[in-house]
N, C-alpha and C positions, 0 to 999 in steps of 0.2 A: 540484610537483617530479616527478622521474622515476618515483617510486614510485606516483604516482596516474594515470600514463598508461593503466594497464590498466582504469581505471573506465569510460571511454566504451565500450571494447571489450566489457566484461562487460554493460554496459547494453544495447548493441546485440544481444548474444547472447540475453539474457533477453527482449528485445522480440521478436526473431525467433522464439524458441521459443513465446512467448505467441501471436503471430500465427499460427504454424503450428498450434498447438493449437486456436485459434479457428476456423481454416479447416477443420480436420478435424471439429470439432464441428458447424460450419455445414453441412458436406457430409453428415454423418450425419443431421442434423436435416432437411436438405432431402430426403434420400432417403426418410425416413419421412413427411415432409409432402407430397411430390410427389403422392401418391395422393389427397390432399384438396386440390383446387384452391383458391387464394386469389383471390377475385373482387373487382373494384373497379368504379366507375362507368365506367371507360374500357374494361375488357375483358369486361364482363358480356354485352353483346349478341353479341360474338364467341363466347363460351362457349355461349350458347344455340344458335347456329347449328351449332357443332361437335359438340354432344353431344345425341343424340336423347332420352336419359332422364337428366335432371340433377336431383340432389337438393341443395338449398342450405340451409345452416344460417345463419340470421341471429343473430349473437351480440353480446354486450358483454364486453369484457375483464374487467370487475369482477364479472360475474355468476357466482355460485356454482354454479348448475345447469349453466351452460355449461362450467365447468371440470370438473364431474363427467362431463358427456357427452363431452368432448374425447377421452379415451383410447378410449372405446367406439366413437366415430365413426371414429377413425383405424383401429382394429382392423377394423371393418366394411368400410372401404375396402380394407384389405389382404386380407381373406378373399374379398371379391367379385372382386378382381383375380386372386387365386390360383385360385379356382374357374373363372373364365373361361379362364385360361391352361391349366389342366389338362384342361378339357373337361367338368368336373363340372356347370358351368352353361353352357347353350348359348343362352340367350335374348339379348336385346339388351343391349349394354354399359350398365352402371349407373355413372354418374360422381357422386362426392360432392364437394361444394364448400362453401366458407364465405365469409361476408361480415361484416366488422366494421361493424355498423350504426351505431355511434357515430361512425365516420369517413365511411362511405358513406351519408350521411343520406338522399339523394334516393332510393336504392334501398329503404331501409326505409320511406319514405313511399309510394313507388309500389306496393309490395307489401303495404301495410297491416300492417306489423310493429308489434304493440302490446305485446309482452313478449319475454323472452329465456329460453332459446333458442326461436326459431321456425323450423320446418323446412318448406320448400315443395318440391313436385315439379313440374318443368317438363318437358313432353313435346312431342316433335316440333318444337322450336324456338319454340313458342308462349310469349308472355310473360304468359299467363293461367294461373298455377299452381293446383294443388290443394294442400290442406293435408296434411302428413304426419301420420297418426293412429296410427302404430305404436309399438312398444316403444322404449325408450331404451338397451337393452343391445346389445352387438355382435351376439350371436347372433340376437336378436329383430329387429334392424334388417335383417340379411342375409335372414332368412326372409321378412319382410314385403315388402321391396323386390323380391325375386325373384318373389314372387307378384304384386306390383303391376306389375312391368315386363313380365311375360309376358302371354299372352292371358287374358281375363277367366275363361275356363273351359279347363282343360287336358284334352286327350284322353288317357285312360289305356288303354294297349294291352296291357299284360302283367299277370299276376297278381302279379308281384314289385313292380311300381310301385304297385299297389293296396295291398298289404300295407305298403309303406313309407309311403304316405300315411296309412293308418289308424294307424300307429305314431306319426307326428309331428304329426297334426292332431286337435284336439279336436272339430271339427265339419266334416263334408264333405257337400256337397249334390251328389247324383249324378243325372245325366240319362241315360236309356238309349234314347231315341227318336231320330228322324231329323231333326227340325227344329232343327238346331244353330244356325242364324242367329237364330231367335227366342230360343233358350236363351242365346246370348251377350249379348243385350240385357238379359235379366234379371240375368245375372251381372255385367254392367257396372254396373248400377244399385246393386249391393251390393258392388262391388269393394273389397277391403281389409277387409271385415267378416267374411267367411267364405270357405272354400275351395270353389270350384265345379269339378266335373269332368264329362266326358261320355264315354260308351263304347258300342261296339256289340259288344264281345266277351263271349261267354257265360262264359268263365272269369273275366273281370274282374267281371262281375255277381255271380258265385258268391263271389268273394273278398270283395266288399263285403257280400254277403248280401242284396242287394236284389231285389225282384220287381216293384215298381211302376215306372212310367215316371220318376217323380220321387220321390226318397227322401232322408232325412237320416240320416247315420251319426254317432253321438255317443259321447263317452266319459262322459257324465253323463245323468241323468234316464232317459228311454226311450232305449235304445241304438240303436234303429232305428224310424223312423216314416215312413210313406208318405203322399204327397199325393193326395187323392182328387178334386182338381179338374183343370182343364185348363190347359195351358201358355198358351193364348190369354187366360186370365183372369189377366193379369200382376199387377194390383193385389192380388188375393186371394192369389196365390202369394208375392209379396214380404212381405205381412203374415204369412203362415204361416211363412216362413223366419225373419223377425224374431222371431216367437213362440218358435221352437224353438232359435235359435242362442244364446240367453242362458240360462245355467244357473239353475235355480230355487234360491233360498237359497244362492247361491255364497259361498265364503270370500273376504272382502275383506281382503287383507293389506297391510301397509305396503310401499309401493314397487311394488305390482302395478298398473301403469298400465292394463293391458288390462281388469282387473276394475273399476277405478274408472270407466273410460270406458263399459263396458257398463252399469253401474248408473246413471250420471248423464247419459247422452247424450240421454235422452228427457224433456224438461221437461213433457210433457203427462201423464205418468203418475206417480203417487205412489210413493215408496219404502217398502217394508216391511222393517224391520231388526230383527235379533236381536243383543243385546249380551251376550256370555258371558264368564265367567272363563276357561273352556277347553272345548273340545269333545272332549277326549281322555279324560276320565273317564267312567265309566258313566252318571252323571247328566247330564253335558254332552252325551254322545252321544244319550241319550234325549230331552233337551230339543230338540236340533237336529233330530232325526227328526220330532218332533211339529210343530215350526215349519215344516219343509219340506212336510209334508202339507197344512197350511193354505196355504202359499205356492203349492203346485201348484193348489189350488182357485181362487186369485185370479190365476193366471198370465194375462197378457194385459191385466189391469186394473192390476196393480202390479208393480214390479220389486223383487225381494227379495234379501237377502244378510245375512251375519252377520259381526260383528267379535269378536275376542278381545282382552281388555284387555292382557295382557303383550306381545302382538305389535303392537298399534296403539293405544296410549294417547291419541295425538293425536286420533284419531277420536272417542273418548269425550269428550274435552275440547271438541271442535267441536260435538258434539250436546248439551252441557250435562250429561254423565254422568260427569265426572271423579271427583266425590266418590263416586258409586255404584261406580265401578271400583276406587277406592282402598280403600273400605270393604268390598268384596266383596258389595255390596248388589245382586246380580245373580241371575238374568238379567233383562233389561229388553227389552220389545218396543215399538218406536217406529215411528210413521208420519210421514214427511215429505211434506207436500203441496208439490210443486215449483212449482205455480202461485201459491200465496199465500205460500210460504216459511214456513208455520206447521208446527209439529210437535205430535204427539199421543202421549201415553204410556199404555200399557195398565196398568191397576191390578193390583197384586199381583205376586208372583214366580213364580206357578205358570203354566207354559206347556203348553197342550194344543192340539191342532188345532182343537177346537171353540171354545175361548176366543179364539184368534187370529182365526179366521174371523168370530166374533161381533164382535170388536173392529173388524175391517175393515168389517163391515156397518154398524156404528154410525158410523164415520167417513164412510162413503159417504152415510149418511142425514143427516149434519150434526148428529149428537147429541153430539159430543165437545167438551170444552173444550181449547183449545190448551195445550200444555206449553211453558213458557218457561224458557230457559236463564237461571239467576239465581244470583248470589252469595248467601251468607247475609247477611241484614240485620244491620248492626252492632249490638252490644248497647248501646254508648254512642254517641249521635248528637246531642250537644248543642253542637257547635262552631259557629262562624259560618257554615260551609259544610256543609250537610247531605248525607250520603251516601245516594244512592238506588240500589236494585237493581231488577231486573225485577219481582219479586214485590210491591214497594211502589210501583211507578211510578203505578198508577192511584189508589191511596188518598192518596198524598203529593204527587202532581204534577198529573196530568190532571184528577182530580176531587177535589182537595184542599180546595176551597171558599175558596181564597185565592190571591193571586198567587204564582207560583213561577218564578224564573229558573233554568234548568237548563243546565249545561254538559255536553255529551256529549263525552268525551275518550277517548284511547287512551294506555296507559301508555308506549308508545314514542315518542309524538308530541312533537317538540321545541317546537312552538308552544304545546302544552298545558302543558309544563313551565315555559315562560317566563311563562305566564298565572297560574300558581299563586299567587305573592305578591299580584298585583293582585286576583285573584278572592277571596282571603282577606280583603283589605281591603274589598272590596265587601260581603262577608258581614257584616263588623263594622259597616259603615255603615248597613245596613238591619236589624241585629239588633233584634228587639222592635218593629219598625215596621209589621208587617203584610205583609211580603214575605219569602218564604223564598228564600234563595240556596242552590242545590243543585248536585250534580255526580253523574255516573254513568259508570262504565267501560263504554263501548258495545261493547267487544270481549268482555266477560265476561257481559253481560246483554242479552237479547233485548228490543228496543224495537219499538213498532209501525212497520210498513213505511211508514205514511202520513207519518211524520216526515221521511222522505227524507234520512236522515243518510248523506251520501256522503263527508264529509271531517271532519277534526278540527282544532281544537275546533269544534263546532257549538253555538251559544248560542241558546236558545229561551226565550221568556217566555210562560208559561201563565196564563190567567185562573183556572183551577181549576174551571171549570164543564163540562168535557168538550169545549169548543170547540177549534179548531185554534190552535196557538201563533203568536205573532209571531216571526219569524226576525230575529236581530240580525246585520247585515252590515257594521257600521262598524268603526272602529279599535278595537283591543283595549286601550283605556286605561281607567283608573279613572274619569276624568271623563266620557268618552263613554258608557260602559256604565251608570253611575249615572244619567246624564241620560236614557238610553233607558228605563230602568226607571221613573223618576219620570214621564216624559212619558206613558207608557201606563197606569201604575197610579194615578197621582195621589199616590203615597206619596213623601214626602221623606226624605232621610237623617236619622239621629238628630241632634238639635240639639247634643248634647254630644260629637259625633264629629268629629275632624279627621284628614284623611288625611295620610300621610307627605308631606313636602315634594316628594319626587321624583315623586309621583303627582298632584300638584295640577294641573300643566300637562300638556298632551298631548305624546306623544312627537314629536320633531321629524320623524322619518321619516314618520310618518303624515300630518302637516300638509303636508310637502313634496310628498307624493304627490298632493295635491289640485290642481285647476286654480287659477289665480291669483285668479279672481273668487270661488271658494269660500274660498280662504285669507283674502281680504279680508273676506268675510262672517263667517268664523270669528273674525278679529281683532276685528271690531266687537262680537261677542257676548261677548268676554272682559271680565273685570273687571281693573283695573290699580291697583297701588299707586303713588300719585303722590308724588314727593319733597316733603319738609317736612310731609307729613300724618302724623298719629299712627298707630302700628303697628296693623294690622288694618283700617284704613279704606281702602276702594277706590272707584274711580270707573268707571262703565260705559265700555266701549270707544267707544261711539257719542258720548259726551260728550267724551272725549279727542280723537276724530277731529274733531268740530265745533270744539273749541277751537283745535286745530292749524290747521284751515282758516281760522278767524277771524283768528288771528295772522298767517298768511301773507297774507291779504287786506289787513290793516292795514299790514303791512310793504311790500306792493306799492304801495298808495296813497301811503304816506309817501315811497317812493322816487320815484314819478312827480312828486309835489308838489315835492320837493327839486330835481329836475332842471329843472322848469319855472321855478322862482323864482330860479335862479342868475343873476347879472349877466352881460352879454355880455363876452367876454374883452377886456381893455385892449390898446392897441397896444404892441408890444414896445419896451422902453426903448432898446435898442441901435439899433432901426430909427428911432425918433423922433429920437434924438440925431443920427443920420446925416443926417436930412432937414434939421434946423436948420443944420448945417454947410454943407450943399449950398446952402441959400438965401443964406447969408452970402457964399459964393464965387461965386454966380451960376450955379452948375451945376445942371442938371436931373437928376432921378433917372433 
């Protein structure tokens, strides 16, 4: 009726308002997004040509780290644009961009993106990028990229510039001689790792406090150290810079990407770590001081640092010291050998420079036993599936003196959870039969690297004599795994054990995944319940197949004989009658 004519008008008005609001929102979003270019397969090459210094973030929409980086990345783009506009930054323009690698898959493949977010730096239009290795906060991104985009070494001309650099940089390498071209080559080789400068000004040299041709000015360890070699000996110079640019016994805090990178970037050197409750108490300060004295002695041979439990409990957990942190059973000194991935723990809680130095010497001489991250062995362990931890692995698995089937699992693994009821039944099937069915949480227990556990679940069969295990790679079904155990060990399942009905046959998905000839072989190997036979009696698949072939053969022969023995068809009655009538009338057919 008339009273409802206003409804379409109201709906139109509401729709128009919504569209207007959407446009305004889109406009606002676009203005903030404009500074970070969105690249696709279609416009990527064009962007490379248009921007001489292009930073690209390869991300996935579902990635938590990407979402955390997004506001920092946008802010960095905004700060860089503002500094360029105001003249505070006078170097080449730095452009930030992003690529959704889940959509633009060919770009992710081309630039070897293996995780998210991955940031790459493209320079001079080249499609051969370098990895971004800087911080992930806006301020850190800006500082890193400005240093990276500018010349490898900056010429410092005034005392004020020198003082500003000293204020904002932890490490500065200063060159005061005239062979700038050779100096730039050294600086280029370590670009992004440390700040390089050169100067010919006496007032600038005085501001830095340098007297040698090449010096390092630091905020830690020795505040000023000079190089006594020659610029022409570049290998020796680079090694010297690398030695001094990393702080001895540095604090490694949660989220400090720069410290984490400095500590873990060199796989050829072991790590020497101190784990503390806190360094702010008198005893904590004294412990840290002693540790740093020893760390200074082994500098160049080992990279050192310390963790505090309240600040970084995840690190304690990673190194198998979660319980020590929670109980306050600290301090702990630990060496991690990056080459072998083995760890060594110093005995006792007393930390002195002499003890730590002696501990490192024993490690270097190969006199220490590895420290294994291990859960506590369970007090009750009599179930069908035995729980193994790192500390019981050798005695109960690899050198148990009996066959052991071990599943290495991860608590978060979906396939592992699906296997639990099947594996429990396998444990029941072999209980008391001379084969131990066992499991181990491979995320909470250190296992030998030789096992090469790279995915979950990993199922291994050990003979128990110290030899390498057999790896199970078949379908994760009750029938297939029990057959695997029996075929290698010679041990059969318990006579009085019957599996649940749903586990007797293999999962259809596993069989369907096999080639047709394998499925045929699999079918022939099965046992079948034939109709009219008593319950529990079965016939091998090969017999059934032979019987079916025989019956088909008999049926085929019978059909051929029947066809050959049939009488020839008689003349149709209608046609015969018509012929007789024709003869009577004298007519021919």
